[in-house]
N, C-alpha and C positions, 0 to 999 in steps of 0.2 A: 057403389061404395058409399057409406054413410059418413056423416061429420065425424064421429068418434073414430073411425079408420084413418080419416085424415089427418087428424090431430095426433094420433099414435105415430103416423108416418114421418110426421113434422118433428115430434120429439125425438124419434129415433135417429132421424138425420142430424139434428142437432146435436145429440150426443156423441155421434161419429165424428162431427166436426170439433168438438171440444176435445175427444180422445186424440185426434190428429194433432191438433194444436200442442197438447200437452207433450206428445211424443216429439214434436218438432223442437219445442223449447228445452226439452231434456236434452237432446242431443246437441243442441247449440251450447248449452250449459257445460257439458261433459267434454266438448270439443278443445277448449283451452287447456284443461289439466293433461289431455291426452298429447297435445303438442309439447308441452313442457316435459312429459314423461319421454317422450320420443327423443327430444333433444338431450336430455340427461342421458339416455340409454346409448345414443350414438354419437355424442359429443359435438353435434352439429358440424359433422365433417363434410368435404367434398374432395373430388378429384378435379383438379385445374390445370389447364395449359393455356398459353397465350391465346386470348380469344373466345375461350371456352370454359365453362365450370361445369361440374355433374354433380348436383346435391345427392348425398347419400340419404334417400328417404325411405328405404325399407331395409329389412333385415337380411335380405340376399339379393343380389344384383349380378347379372351376367354382362360381362364386357365382350364386345365382339363387332364383327362387320355386318352381322345378319340383321336385317329389318327388325327381328324379334328381340334383339339385345336391348338390355335396359339402359347400358350405357353404349351408343352405338358410334363405333370410329370407321367411317366408311373409307377404308384404305386398304388396299391389296396386301400391305405388310402385315395386317390383323387378320387373324384367323375368324372364321364365321362366329365361333364360340370360343373366345380365347381365354378368359379368366373369370373366376366366381369369387365375389366380394361377400363375405358374410360378416355380421356382427354378434357377440355374445357377450354380456356382462360388460359391455363398453368398449371390448375390444375387436378391432377390425382385423380379419384375415384375408389375405388373397391367395388364390390357389390356381395355378395352370391347369387348364381343363383339356389337355393335349393339343395345344397350339404348336403351330410347325416352327415358329420363329422364337418361341421361348418367352419367359416372363424374367424381367430383371427388376431388382430393387437396389437402388443405390448403386446400379452397375454390376451387380452380382446376380448371376443366373440362380433362379430359385424355382423349386416346384411349389412350395407354400410359405406364407411369411406373415408374421403378426406386423401390421403396419403401425408406425409411429409417425407423429406430426412432422412434417416436412420431409418426408420420404418421397424419393422419385420413383415412380413405377414407369418403367419403359414397356410399351407394348408396341411391337412393330416400330414404326417411326415416330410414335408419339410419346412424349414425355409428360407424365401427368405428376403434378404435386398433390400429395395427400396432405390437406390442410384444414384447419377451421373455416366453416363457411364464412365468407364475406358478405356483408350486408350490401344491398344493391346501390346505396350511396356512396360506397368506399372506392 
């Protein structure tokens, strides 16, 4: 290998490094507006019960007892796959997906419902409040 080949290899490696840095910086810059957009879309909501809170961080979440559930409630009164939470245009909807004990919103048995702030979602023995996400220092 001659000197010219070595120089070309070094230049190519440097160009790849520069491209990688540009991509990393672009992703970092785009991250903050993406978080703001997601917070606006979801309203920064969570489901909470004493001692636990579950941030609603994607547009579709499964609630259940199974280890693969997005919101896991390890309790025999909760079906493996109990309910599905979805968000569209800022509105959260919860749907019973074949649970044995049913899905209750504010004490009423429902198959599906649009959630409003401070609604109480009863899944098995769990009472979860649908609310704006609390900051860690609150």
